[in-house]
VEXMARMAR-689233 format. One line per 10 residues: their letters; for each residue x, y, z of N, C-alpha, C, O. Coordinates in pm, 1 decimal. Example, Ala and Ser with C-alpha at 12.3 -4.5 7.8 and 13.67 -1.06 7.14 Angstrom:
as = 1319.0 -569.0 780.0 1230.0 -450.0 780.0 1320.0 -330.0 780.0 1423.6 -331.9 846.5; 1285.0 -225.0 708.0 1367.0 -106.0 714.0 1290.0 3.0 787.0 1340.9 113.8 803.9
This chain:
mvvvevngyt = 8221.5 6994.3 15175.5 8106.8 6924.0 15185.9 8137.4 6776.9 15152.8 8208.8 6748.3 15056.7; 8084.3 6685.9 15231.2 8121.5 6540.7 15211.8 8000.1 6484.0 15136.2 7887.7 6504.9 15181.8; 8016.7 6414.2 15024.4 7914.5 6356.4 14948.8 7947.1 6197.0 14957.2 8058.9 6146.8 14946.6; 7834.1 6134.5 14976.8 7861.3 5990.0 14998.2 7746.0 5915.1 14898.9 7644.1 5972.7 14860.7; 7777.5 5792.9 14868.8 7682.7 5705.2 14791.1 7624.5 5600.4 14888.9 7696.5 5526.2 14955.7; 7484.7 5599.2 14893.0 7432.5 5486.5 14985.1 7319.2 5427.2 14892.3 7231.3 5498.0 14843.1; 7329.3 5290.4 14872.9 7227.7 5218.1 14792.2 7209.6 5283.7 14655.2 7098.9 5283.9 14601.6; 7314.5 5338.4 14599.1 7313.4 5398.9 14475.1 7262.7 5537.7 14466.0 7245.2 5591.9 14356.8; 7237.9 5598.6 14584.0 7191.1 5744.2 14589.3 7296.1 5842.8 14648.6 7363.1 5817.0 14748.6; 7303.1 5949.9 14582.3 7404.1 6047.5 14634.3 7334.6 6118.9 14743.7 7226.9 6176.0 14726.7
iepgadleea = 7406.1 6114.1 14870.5 7370.1 6173.7 14994.1 7446.3 6300.6 15011.2 7568.0 6301.1 15029.6; 7370.2 6412.4 15004.6 7438.1 6547.3 15022.1 7328.6 6642.3 15049.4 7212.3 6616.8 15018.1; 7366.9 6758.1 15111.0 7264.8 6870.0 15139.1 7185.2 6896.1 15018.7 7243.3 6915.6 14911.9; 7056.7 6898.3 15026.6 6966.6 6941.7 14917.8 6927.3 6832.2 14816.5 6853.2 6857.0 14721.4; 6981.1 6706.2 14840.9 6969.9 6594.6 14739.6 6813.6 6570.8 14718.0 6726.9 6595.1 14802.0; 6794.6 6522.5 14599.0 6661.6 6477.5 14561.2 6653.1 6331.3 14568.0 6699.0 6255.7 14482.4; 6587.5 6293.3 14682.2 6577.8 6143.0 14713.2 6445.6 6099.0 14719.7 6411.6 6012.9 14800.8; 6356.6 6158.6 14629.3 6210.0 6127.1 14634.8 6186.0 5974.7 14606.8 6223.9 5921.8 14502.3; 6124.4 5911.4 14701.2 6080.7 5767.7 14694.1 6208.7 5676.2 14696.8 6198.4 5558.6 14661.7; 6329.2 5728.4 14737.8 6450.9 5652.0 14742.6 6430.0 5535.8 14836.7 6360.9 5545.6 14938.1
nlyeadlnga = 6494.9 5420.7 14797.9 6484.2 5291.6 14887.9 6614.2 5315.4 14978.1 6724.0 5301.6 14924.0; 6607.5 5347.0 15099.2 6727.7 5373.5 15184.9 6694.6 5266.4 15312.0 6730.2 5291.0 15427.3; 6629.4 5158.1 15277.8 6603.6 5063.3 15391.9 6737.8 5021.3 15466.1 6834.1 4976.1 15404.2; 6736.2 5039.2 15599.4 6855.5 5005.4 15674.1 6978.9 5073.4 15646.1 7086.0 5027.0 15685.2; 6970.1 5190.3 15575.1 7087.2 5269.2 15531.8 7156.5 5325.8 15667.0 7087.5 5358.8 15763.5; 7292.1 5334.1 15667.0 7353.6 5392.0 15766.3 7391.5 5542.3 15731.2 7490.2 5571.0 15663.5; 7307.6 5630.1 15781.4 7341.3 5776.5 15748.8 7368.4 5846.1 15877.0 7323.0 5958.9 15896.3; 7441.5 5783.2 15967.2 7485.5 5828.1 16085.6 7561.2 5967.4 16062.5 7666.9 5968.0 15999.5; 7506.1 6085.6 16114.2 7566.1 6214.5 16096.4 7554.6 6269.6 15964.6 7622.1 6369.7 15940.8; 7483.4 6223.8 15877.3 7474.2 6275.9 15742.8 7422.1 6410.5 15741.7 7340.6 6450.1 15825.1
dlkgaylkga = 7474.2 6490.1 15636.0 7411.5 6623.6 15620.5 7312.0 6621.1 15502.1 7344.2 6619.3 15383.4; 7192.8 6621.1 15549.2 7080.1 6615.8 15434.7 6987.0 6738.2 15454.7 6865.1 6732.2 15438.2; 7054.8 6850.1 15491.7 6987.8 6984.3 15505.3 6908.9 6999.8 15378.5 6963.0 6979.5 15269.8; 6783.6 7034.9 15388.4 6700.6 7067.9 15275.8 6675.4 6954.0 15177.1 6626.0 6978.8 15067.1; 6705.8 6838.7 15211.1 6680.1 6729.1 15117.0 6534.2 6698.3 15087.8 6445.7 6710.9 15172.4; 6515.0 6658.6 14967.8 6382.8 6621.7 14906.9 6359.9 6474.4 14933.6 6403.9 6397.6 14848.0; 6302.4 6426.4 15031.3 6285.7 6280.5 15065.5 6125.6 6243.5 15059.3 6085.6 6154.0 15133.7; 6044.7 6302.4 14982.9 5908.7 6278.7 14975.9 5890.2 6118.0 14951.6 5949.4 6061.4 14859.7; 5810.1 6054.8 15034.5 5793.2 5920.6 15012.8 5908.8 5820.5 15025.5 5898.8 5704.8 14984.5; 6016.6 5868.6 15082.9 6130.2 5781.1 15086.8 6114.7 5658.9 15187.7 6046.1 5665.1 15289.7
yltranlyga = 6179.8 5557.9 15150.8 6173.1 5441.3 15238.9 6297.3 5430.0 15324.9 6403.2 5383.1 15283.3; 6278.0 5475.3 15445.9 6395.6 5489.7 15547.5 6370.4 5395.6 15659.1 6422.6 5420.9 15767.7; 6297.8 5291.7 15645.5 6254.9 5197.7 15744.9 6385.7 5133.2 15805.0 6466.2 5081.3 15727.7; 6408.8 5135.2 15940.0 6525.8 5081.0 16002.3 6647.9 5158.7 15969.4 6754.4 5108.0 16004.5; 6651.2 5275.4 15906.7 6768.6 5350.5 15872.0 6836.1 5410.0 15998.5 6763.6 5449.2 16089.9; 6958.6 5418.1 16007.5 7036.1 5485.3 16114.8 7061.4 5625.8 16074.0 7143.5 5650.7 15985.7; 6993.8 5718.8 16134.9 7004.9 5860.4 16108.4 7065.9 5928.2 16227.0 7060.1 6051.2 16229.7; 7122.1 5865.9 16322.7 7170.2 5924.4 16441.3 7243.8 6038.2 16406.0 7330.2 6033.3 16318.4; 7213.6 6149.7 16473.3 7282.0 6285.3 16475.8 7288.8 6348.0 16334.1 7371.1 6436.4 16310.4; 7209.1 6305.9 16247.1 7197.1 6363.2 16123.1 7140.9 6509.4 16105.9 7069.0 6552.5 16196.0
nlygaylkga = 7166.6 6583.8 16003.7 7116.7 6715.7 15993.7 7008.6 6714.8 15892.0 7045.2 6702.0 15775.1; 6877.8 6726.6 15917.0 6768.1 6724.0 15815.6 6699.6 6848.2 15835.1 6577.5 6852.5 15819.9; 6772.8 6960.8 15870.6 6704.5 7093.9 15876.4 6630.5 7119.1 15739.9 6683.1 7108.6 15629.1; 6506.9 7152.1 15764.2 6424.1 7191.5 15641.3 6409.3 7094.7 15548.5 6369.7 7129.0 15437.2; 6437.9 6955.3 15575.0 6417.6 6851.6 15479.6 6267.3 6829.5 15449.7 6187.1 6856.3 15539.2; 6224.7 6784.3 15335.2 6097.1 6748.0 15300.7 6074.7 6605.6 15302.0 6121.3 6536.0 15211.8; 5999.7 6550.6 15407.4 5984.5 6416.4 15421.7 5838.1 6378.2 15424.0 5802.0 6293.5 15505.6; 5755.9 6430.0 15346.4 5612.0 6416.6 15343.9 5587.9 6269.5 15295.2 5634.6 6231.2 15188.0; 5520.4 6195.4 15369.4 5483.9 6061.8 15356.4 5596.4 5962.1 15346.7 5583.7 5858.4 15281.5; 5717.0 5996.6 15418.0 5831.9 5920.1 15424.9 5802.3 5804.0 15518.7 5721.0 5821.3 15609.5
yltranlsav = 5862.9 5686.8 15502.5 5853.9 5567.0 15584.3 5973.6 5559.2 15664.7 6081.9 5524.4 15617.6; 5953.0 5595.1 15800.5 6059.1 5597.6 15904.2 6031.8 5493.2 16011.7 6075.3 5512.3 16125.2; 5963.7 5386.1 15982.6 5937.2 5282.3 16081.1 6064.1 5233.9 16137.2 6152.0 5195.3 16060.1; 6082.9 5232.2 16272.5 6197.3 5183.4 16342.2 6315.0 5252.1 16312.5 6422.0 5205.1 16351.0; 6310.8 5358.3 16248.5 6438.9 5439.5 16219.1 6504.7 5496.5 16337.4 6434.2 5542.8 16427.0; 6631.5 5497.9 16346.6 6704.3 5566.8 16456.7 6722.5 5717.0 16418.2 6807.1 5754.4 16336.9; 6642.3 5793.6 16478.6 6652.4 5947.9 16455.4 6688.0 6012.1 16602.3 6647.6 6122.6 16638.6; 6759.5 5936.2 16670.6 6806.4 6000.8 16794.0 6903.7 6101.6 16780.7 7002.8 6078.7 16711.3; 6888.4 6219.3 16842.2 6970.7 6332.4 16828.8 6975.7 6397.6 16693.3 7073.2 6467.2 16665.1; 6880.5 6380.8 16609.8 6878.0 6435.0 16480.7 6813.2 6578.6 16471.2 6727.3 6613.6 16552.1
nltranltra = 6851.6 6649.7 16382.7 6809.3 6786.7 16376.1 6707.1 6794.1 16264.1 6747.4 6801.1 16148.0; 6573.7 6792.9 16292.3 6473.5 6816.1 16204.4 6396.1 6939.1 16210.7 6278.3 6944.2 16175.4; 6466.9 7045.9 16259.0 6412.9 7178.1 16268.3 6350.8 7215.3 16133.1 6414.0 7199.9 16028.6; 6226.1 7264.5 16136.4 6154.6 7313.4 16013.9 6143.7 7208.9 15908.0 6124.7 7246.1 15792.3; 6153.6 7085.3 15934.9 6127.0 6971.3 15825.2 5980.5 6947.6 15818.2 5902.3 6969.1 15910.8; 5950.7 6902.6 15703.4 5803.8 6867.2 15685.2 5791.3 6713.2 15684.9 5832.4 6642.8 15592.7; 5734.8 6670.6 15789.0 5695.1 6520.7 15801.1 5546.1 6497.2 15800.8 5497.3 6409.7 15872.3; 5473.5 6572.6 15722.9 5343.1 6548.4 15703.9 5305.3 6411.6 15661.6 5350.4 6366.3 15556.3; 5221.8 6339.9 15740.1 5179.5 6203.6 15706.1 5295.5 6093.4 15699.8 5283.2 5983.3 15646.2; 5404.3 6139.4 15760.6 5515.8 6037.1 15761.4 5487.7 5934.4 15855.6 5422.6 5963.2 15956.0
nltradltra = 5531.7 5808.2 15835.0 5514.4 5691.6 15928.2 5633.6 5683.6 16013.5 5740.8 5648.0 15964.4; 5622.7 5714.3 16138.5 5724.7 5700.0 16241.0 5709.6 5597.6 16346.1 5757.3 5601.5 16459.5; 5632.3 5499.8 16289.6 5593.4 5396.7 16393.2 5730.9 5335.0 16460.9 5830.1 5299.3 16397.3; 5716.4 5330.9 16588.3 5846.0 5281.5 16672.7 5972.0 5345.8 16622.2 6073.7 5277.0 16614.3; 5973.4 5477.6 16586.0 6098.8 5535.6 16557.7 6158.2 5589.8 16682.0 6080.6 5628.2 16769.5; 6284.6 5597.6 16700.8 6362.4 5647.2 16800.0 6396.1 5791.4 16768.9 6479.1 5823.5 16683.8; 6325.1 5878.5 16844.6 6341.2 6024.0 16834.4 6380.6 6094.3 16951.8 6343.2 6209.2 16975.0; 6469.9 6015.1 17041.4 6512.4 6061.3 17169.8 6608.7 6177.5 17145.4 6702.0 6167.9 17065.7; 6583.2 6286.9 17216.2 6673.0 6403.5 17203.5 6689.5 6466.6 17067.7 6787.7 6533.0 17034.4; 6580.9 6439.0 16989.3 6571.0 6495.5 16851.1 6526.2 6646.4 16857.7 6446.2 6685.2 16942.9
nlsavnltga = 6578.9 6724.5 16768.7 6539.6 6870.8 16770.1 6420.5 6875.5 16661.8 6447.3 6873.6 16541.7; 6305.1 6880.8 16702.6 6177.0 6883.6 16617.7 6114.5 7026.0 16625.5 5995.4 7039.8 16597.7; 6184.7 7123.5 16659.4 6121.7 7265.3 16667.2 6073.3 7309.7 16526.0 6139.5 7298.8 16422.8; 5951.8 7359.7 16536.6 5891.5 7413.6 16411.6 5872.7 7306.4 16298.4 5867.8 7334.7 16178.7; 5862.7 7182.1 16349.6 5849.6 7075.6 16247.9 5702.0 7043.2 16228.9 5619.6 7053.9 16319.7; 5671.6 6999.9 16096.0 5532.9 6985.0 16063.1 5523.5 6827.2 16078.2 5588.5 6752.1 16005.5; 5445.2 6786.0 16169.4 5401.1 6649.7 16190.7 5248.5 6622.1 16171.4 5190.8 6528.0 16225.9; 5190.7 6709.6 16091.9 5039.8 6688.0 16054.7 5010.8 6561.5 16014.5 5063.3 6519.2 15911.5; 4928.9 6486.7 16083.9 4885.9 6356.7 16025.9 4983.0 6250.0 16024.8 4965.0 6150.7 15954.2; 5099.1 6265.3 16108.5 5198.5 6175.5 16106.8 5151.5 6049.5 16198.4 5058.5 6060.2 16278.4
nlygadltga = 5221.1 5935.0 16180.0 5188.8 5821.5 16259.9 5304.9 5811.6 16350.7 5418.3 5788.8 16308.5; 5272.9 5830.7 16490.5 5365.4 5823.7 16585.4 5353.9 5694.7 16686.4 5409.1 5689.7 16796.3; 5278.4 5599.1 16633.7 5256.7 5481.1 16720.0 5384.9 5415.9 16770.8 5467.0 5364.7 16694.7; 5397.5 5420.3 16901.4 5509.7 5351.4 16960.3 5639.5 5429.5 16953.9 5743.7 5377.5 16993.9; 5636.5 5560.6 16901.9 5754.4 5632.0 16887.9 5811.6 5677.0 17017.1 5732.7 5700.5 17108.7; 5941.7 5692.4 17036.2 6011.1 5744.1 17148.1 6056.6 5873.1 17135.3 6164.7 5888.3 17078.4; 5990.6 5980.1 17180.6 6023.7 6116.0 17185.0 6077.9 6174.7 17319.0 6065.2 6293.2 17349.7; 6138.9 6081.4 17395.2 6187.4 6122.0 17524.8 6308.5 6237.7 17501.4 6403.6 6218.7 17425.6; 6290.0 6347.5 17571.7 6390.4 6448.9 17549.2 6386.4 6528.8 17426.0 6462.4 6624.2 17410.2; 6293.5 6490.0 17332.0 6288.5 6565.6 17205.5 6235.9 6725.7 17224.4 6157.3 6758.9 17313.1
dltgadltga = 6285.8 6805.9 17138.4 6238.2 6945.5 17137.6 6130.2 6972.0 17040.2 6150.4 6984.2 16919.3; 6004.7 6981.0 17102.5 5882.7 7007.4 17002.6 5838.5 7144.5 17012.5 5720.0 7170.7 16992.1; 5926.4 7239.4 17043.2 5885.3 7370.3 17042.1 5834.3 7425.5 16901.4 5908.8 7430.7 16803.6; 5714.9 7462.1 16899.5 5649.3 7515.9 16783.9 5617.1 7411.1 16674.1 5588.5 7442.1 16558.5; 5624.2 7288.7 16719.4 5581.8 7172.7 16626.3 5436.6 7160.1 16592.9 5354.6 7176.6 16683.3; 5399.9 7134.2 16480.0 5256.0 7123.9 16443.3 5222.6 6963.7 16447.2 5269.5 6882.9 16367.1; 5147.2 6936.8 16538.0 5102.9 6792.8 16556.5 4967.8 6771.8 16526.9 4916.5 6664.4 16558.1; 4901.4 6860.9 16469.9 4744.6 6856.4 16426.0 4731.8 6723.2 16351.6 4793.3 6692.6 16249.4; 4638.1 6644.4 16421.7 4590.9 6524.4 16352.3 4703.7 6410.5 16348.7 4685.9 6309.5 16280.7; 4809.5 6427.9 16416.7 4907.1 6323.1 16439.3 4845.5 6212.2 16523.2 4765.4 6238.2 16613.0
kanqdttwpe = 4882.8 6090.9 16494.0 4820.4 5968.0 16556.2 4922.0 5906.5 16644.7 5035.0 5882.5 16602.1; 4883.4 5878.3 16775.3 4974.9 5805.3 16861.9 4884.4 5696.2 16937.9 4763.5 5681.4 16920.1; 4960.7 5626.9 17020.8 4897.3 5526.0 17101.9 4957.7 5518.6 17242.5 5052.9 5592.0 17268.8; 4908.7 5434.9 17334.2 4963.3 5430.0 17463.7 5112.5 5394.2 17468.9 5175.3 5415.7 17572.6; 5173.8 5338.5 17357.2 5317.2 5301.5 17366.8 5403.7 5426.9 17325.6 5526.0 5421.3 17338.3; 5342.5 5538.8 17276.9 5424.7 5650.1 17225.5 5476.3 5724.6 17370.6 5405.9 5741.7 17470.2; 5604.0 5759.7 17355.6 5657.8 5813.1 17487.0 5682.8 5961.2 17448.2 5732.5 5989.8 17339.3; 5648.4 6051.3 17536.5 5654.1 6199.0 17505.2 5760.5 6270.6 17594.7 5791.6 6219.2 17702.1; 5810.0 6373.3 17558.4 5910.2 6451.0 17650.7 5830.5 6490.2 17779.4 5709.8 6514.6 17781.4; 5915.1 6492.6 17886.0 5851.9 6532.7 18012.4 5788.9 6661.5 18006.1 5846.4 6760.0 17959.9
gfdpvaagvt = 5657.3 6663.0 18057.2 5572.8 6785.9 18064.7 5510.4 6826.0 17939.3 5445.1 6930.3 17937.4; 5524.4 6747.7 17823.4 5455.6 6771.9 17693.4 5310.1 6710.8 17704.7 5286.6 6597.6 17747.0; 5216.8 6801.0 17661.2 5072.2 6751.8 17645.6 5041.4 6723.7 17512.9 5002.2 6817.0 17442.9; 5053.1 6597.9 17459.3 5011.1 6573.0 17321.6 4865.1 6601.8 17287.7 4840.8 6636.8 17172.2; 4770.7 6591.7 17370.6 4636.3 6616.3 17343.4 4613.7 6763.2 17311.0 4552.2 6800.0 17210.9; 4667.9 6846.5 17402.9 4669.1 6995.5 17376.5 4732.3 7029.6 17243.0 4689.1 7124.4 17177.4; 4832.8 6955.3 17201.2 4902.8 6973.0 17079.1 4829.2 6927.6 16953.4 4873.2 6956.6 16842.1; 4718.7 6857.6 16969.8 4634.7 6812.9 16864.0 4653.0 6671.9 16815.6 4609.1 6634.1 16707.0; 4723.8 6589.6 16905.0 4751.1 6449.9 16865.7 4620.5 6374.0 16897.8 4553.8 6404.7 16996.6; 4587.5 6282.6 16820.5 4479.7 6182.6 16828.0 4534.8 6056.0 16875.9 4635.1 6005.1 16826.0
fe = 4462.2 6000.2 16982.7 4498.8 5868.6 17044.4 4405.5 5755.5 16980.5 4283.8 5769.7 16968.5; 4469.0 5653.4 16944.9 4385.0 5538.3 16899.2 4431.3 5414.1 16961.6 4374.7 5307.7 16936.6
């Protein structure tokens, strides 16, 4: 297991990073499986290809974060702010996005199988995977 330090925080599977300030952090390919990131500040962070399987990101700030090709299977993103986040080709199967802010997020090619989007908010700038019906999934447009 590779353990790295970013902005004074230890980045490893299962890490407790509640409310951590990881603004613009480079976490490309990081293994954060099961990490506790409640309220973490990950605005503009690069998480390309990272493993966040089962991570707890309730209320996290992921505005403009690069989450392309990330594994968020079974993660909890309740009320997370994903405004203008890049979620292209992300694995979001069985993820909890209840009440999440998806304004302008790019979900092109993302896997949303079994995802809970009840009460998630989106706008006309949000891009969805081909054939996905956000309204049927419970998304609210504003």
